[in-house]
Kinemage of the C-alpha trace (Angstrom):
@kinemage 1
@onewidth
@group {chain A} dominant
@subgroup {mainchain}
@vectorlist {calphas} color= white
{ca met a 1} P 12.675 16.648 -40.687
{ca lys a 2} L 13.392 15.213 -37.233
{ca met a 3} L 10.349 14.762 -34.848
{ca leu a 4} L 10.915 15.433 -31.207
{ca asp a 5} L 9.041 13.757 -28.515
{ca val a 6} L 8.242 15.553 -24.924
{ca thr a 7} L 11.678 15.069 -23.507
{ca leu a 8} L 13.056 17.114 -26.610
{ca glu a 9} L 14.838 13.561 -27.810
{ca glu a 10} L 14.408 12.502 -31.287
{ca arg a 11} L 11.393 10.330 -31.800
{ca thr a 12} L 12.022 6.823 -32.897
{ca gln a 13} L 9.508 5.089 -35.144
{ca val a 14} L 8.068 1.841 -33.702
{ca glu a 15} L 7.083 -0.651 -36.246
{ca glu a 16} L 3.636 -2.276 -35.507
{ca gln a 17} L 3.418 -6.156 -35.515
{ca val a 18} L 0.514 -7.387 -37.526
{ca tyr a 19} L -0.913 -10.490 -35.893
{ca val a 20} L -1.713 -13.172 -38.451
{ca lys a 21} L -4.394 -15.862 -37.001
{ca pro a 22} L -3.158 -19.201 -38.103
{ca arg a 23} L -5.495 -21.510 -40.021
{ca tyr a 24} L -7.173 -23.952 -38.038
{ca asn a 25} L -5.833 -27.395 -38.515
{ca trp a 26} L -8.768 -30.021 -38.694
{ca met a 27} L -6.181 -32.932 -37.403
{ca tyr a 28} L -8.561 -33.986 -34.594
{ca glu a 29} L -11.835 -34.217 -36.786
{ca asn a 30} L -10.110 -35.653 -39.727
{ca asn a 31} L -8.454 -38.228 -37.231
{ca ile a 32} L -12.017 -39.195 -35.774
{ca asn a 33} L -13.260 -39.614 -39.169
{ca ser a 34} L -10.840 -41.750 -40.781
{ca gly a 35} L -7.732 -42.128 -38.498
{ca lys a 36} L -6.140 -45.259 -37.232
{ca val a 37} L -3.980 -44.009 -34.360
{ca leu a 38} L -5.343 -42.050 -31.439
{ca ile a 39} L -3.781 -38.668 -30.942
{ca asp a 40} L -2.651 -37.759 -27.504
{ca val a 41} L -4.847 -34.641 -26.548
{ca asp a 42} L -2.949 -34.060 -23.479
{ca thr a 43} L 0.261 -33.191 -25.255
{ca lys a 44} L 0.906 -29.700 -26.439
{ca gln a 45} L -0.181 -29.146 -30.063
{ca glu a 46} L -0.436 -25.979 -32.029
{ca phe a 47} L -4.288 -26.019 -31.788
{ca glu a 48} L -5.964 -27.185 -28.747
{ca tyr a 49} L -8.901 -29.728 -28.860
{ca asn a 50} L -12.205 -27.886 -29.341
{ca lys a 51} L -15.241 -29.895 -28.271
{ca trp a 52} L -17.583 -27.326 -29.877
{ca arg a 53} L -15.755 -27.259 -33.358
{ca thr a 54} L -15.579 -30.965 -33.438
{ca asn a 55} L -19.229 -31.423 -32.619
{ca ser a 56} L -20.231 -28.969 -34.945
{ca ser a 57} L -18.274 -30.485 -37.875
{ca leu a 58} L -19.328 -34.152 -37.311
{ca ser a 59} L -23.260 -33.052 -36.750
{ca asn a 60} L -23.521 -32.324 -40.468
{ca his a 61} L -23.421 -35.984 -41.122
{ca met a 62} L -26.389 -38.480 -40.548
{ca asp a 63} L -24.095 -41.510 -39.114
{ca thr a 64} L -22.421 -39.212 -36.599
{ca ile a 65} L -25.356 -37.084 -35.306
{ca leu a 66} L -26.229 -39.699 -32.333
{ca ala a 67} L -22.644 -39.825 -31.108
{ca val a 68} L -22.390 -36.002 -31.244
{ca asn a 69} L -25.706 -35.683 -29.433
{ca glu a 70} L -24.517 -37.954 -26.724
{ca met a 71} L -21.508 -35.762 -26.134
{ca asn a 72} L -23.635 -32.440 -26.263
{ca met a 73} L -25.562 -34.062 -23.315
{ca asn a 74} L -22.310 -35.113 -21.609
{ca tyr a 75} L -20.701 -31.773 -22.070
{ca his a 76} L -18.944 -31.756 -18.486
{ca leu a 77} L -16.594 -34.777 -19.724
{ca ser a 78} L -12.914 -33.650 -20.322
{ca asp a 79} L -11.457 -33.188 -23.648
{ca lys a 80} L -9.678 -36.418 -23.724
{ca leu a 81} L -12.943 -38.446 -22.894
{ca his a 82} L -14.819 -36.486 -25.535
{ca tyr a 83} L -12.165 -37.273 -28.098
{ca his a 84} L -11.846 -40.971 -27.248
{ca tyr a 85} L -15.585 -41.610 -27.135
{ca leu a 86} L -15.896 -39.893 -30.766
{ca phe a 87} L -12.853 -41.793 -32.078
{ca tyr a 88} L -14.094 -45.211 -31.022
{ca ser a 89} L -17.768 -44.794 -31.678
{ca ile a 90} L -17.867 -43.338 -35.355
{ca pro a 91} L -17.323 -45.552 -37.965
{ca lys a 92} L -14.116 -44.877 -40.137
{ca lys a 93} L -14.930 -43.368 -43.446
{ca asn a 94} L -14.359 -40.311 -45.523
{ca arg a 95} L -16.860 -37.355 -44.768
{ca tyr a 96} L -16.994 -34.313 -46.831
{ca gly a 97} L -19.493 -31.353 -47.054
{ca lys a 98} L -21.619 -31.360 -49.960
{ca lys a 99} L -20.774 -28.856 -52.627
{ca lys a 100} L -23.617 -26.981 -54.228
{ca thr a 101} L -24.523 -27.591 -57.746
{ca asp a 102} L -25.067 -24.913 -60.174
{ca ala a 103} L -28.781 -25.359 -60.203
{ca glu a 104} L -29.012 -25.053 -56.361
{ca val a 105} L -27.079 -21.808 -56.340
{ca lys a 106} L -29.287 -20.654 -59.247
{ca leu a 107} L -32.377 -21.512 -57.202
{ca glu a 108} L -31.093 -19.735 -54.117
{ca lys a 109} L -30.453 -16.562 -55.948
{ca gln a 110} L -33.863 -16.639 -57.421
{ca leu a 111} L -35.666 -17.320 -53.918
{ca glu a 112} L -33.574 -14.591 -52.387
{ca gln a 113} L -34.887 -12.067 -55.388
{ca glu a 114} L -38.367 -13.264 -54.780
{ca ala a 115} L -38.017 -12.548 -50.921
{ca lys a 116} L -37.010 -9.037 -51.576
{ca ile a 117} L -39.738 -8.308 -54.013
{ca ile a 118} L -42.320 -9.774 -51.471
{ca ser a 119} L -40.817 -7.584 -48.921
{ca leu a 120} L -41.306 -4.356 -51.345
{ca ile a 121} L -45.085 -5.592 -51.923
{ca gln a 122} L -45.408 -5.960 -48.291
{ca asp a 123} L -44.302 -2.408 -47.286
{ca tyr a 124} L -46.021 -0.762 -50.315
{ca tyr a 125} L -49.505 -2.388 -49.880
{ca lys a 126} L -49.169 -2.906 -46.189
{ca tyr a 127} L -50.014 -6.791 -46.809
{ca asn a 128} L -48.776 -9.913 -44.790
{ca val a 129} L -46.779 -12.355 -46.176
{ca val a 130} L -49.307 -14.756 -47.553
{ca arg a 131} L -51.227 -11.853 -49.277
{ca ala a 132} L -47.931 -10.334 -50.743
{ca lys a 133} L -47.126 -13.756 -52.275
{ca glu a 134} L -50.544 -13.811 -53.739
{ca ala a 135} L -49.964 -10.429 -55.051
{ca phe a 136} L -46.738 -11.291 -56.582
{ca lys a 137} L -48.077 -13.953 -58.707
{ca ile a 138} L -50.632 -11.333 -60.061
{ca leu a 139} L -48.372 -8.354 -60.662
{ca thr a 140} L -46.525 -7.758 -63.956
{ca lys a 141} L -42.915 -6.725 -64.002
{ca asp a 142} L -43.759 -3.048 -64.869
{ca gln a 143} L -46.014 -2.773 -61.713
{ca leu a 144} L -43.035 -4.408 -59.843
{ca glu a 145} L -40.722 -1.922 -61.054
{ca leu a 146} L -42.970 0.919 -60.261
{ca ile a 147} L -43.195 -0.313 -56.786
{ca arg a 148} L -39.451 -0.659 -56.480
{ca gln a 149} L -38.994 2.905 -57.651
{ca lys a 150} L -41.452 4.367 -55.125
{ca gln a 151} L -39.932 2.484 -52.276
{ca glu a 152} L -36.475 3.601 -53.104
{ca lys a 153} L -35.565 5.997 -50.383
{ca gly a 154} L -32.202 7.348 -51.845
{ca gly a 155} L -28.831 7.482 -50.261
{ca val a 156} L -25.820 5.416 -50.432
{ca lys a 157} L -26.018 1.708 -50.872
């Protein structure tokens, strides 16, 4: 069946263009950490130099935090000066984010569950955080389950 528009002409289907955001290239940050040759910031690259992203990624390491803080205080500097200062002032070595161990992940989940239970105790007994933590140590699993059931409000989760 043909569809007609307001001028009684056949309607043509327009295909929508889907924008795919390109993944960020960590070229500048990697070059500051372990590069030997400067990248010219003034030339047109796929990604422009981003001071905030560079400061954010380098501030996670103990040996780079002072240089990054200095650049945060001198935010008015151009991208080129910012990049040059970090390139020449930071010692060259590989810096990677630390991967969490299984024990750390397990501990985080346990602490998150305890925080939810303490929140339930606070709502049920109208306790502050300190008293709710004390009550959490005393209450049994059956009592905690009863509190959880009474606090349930229903609906879609």
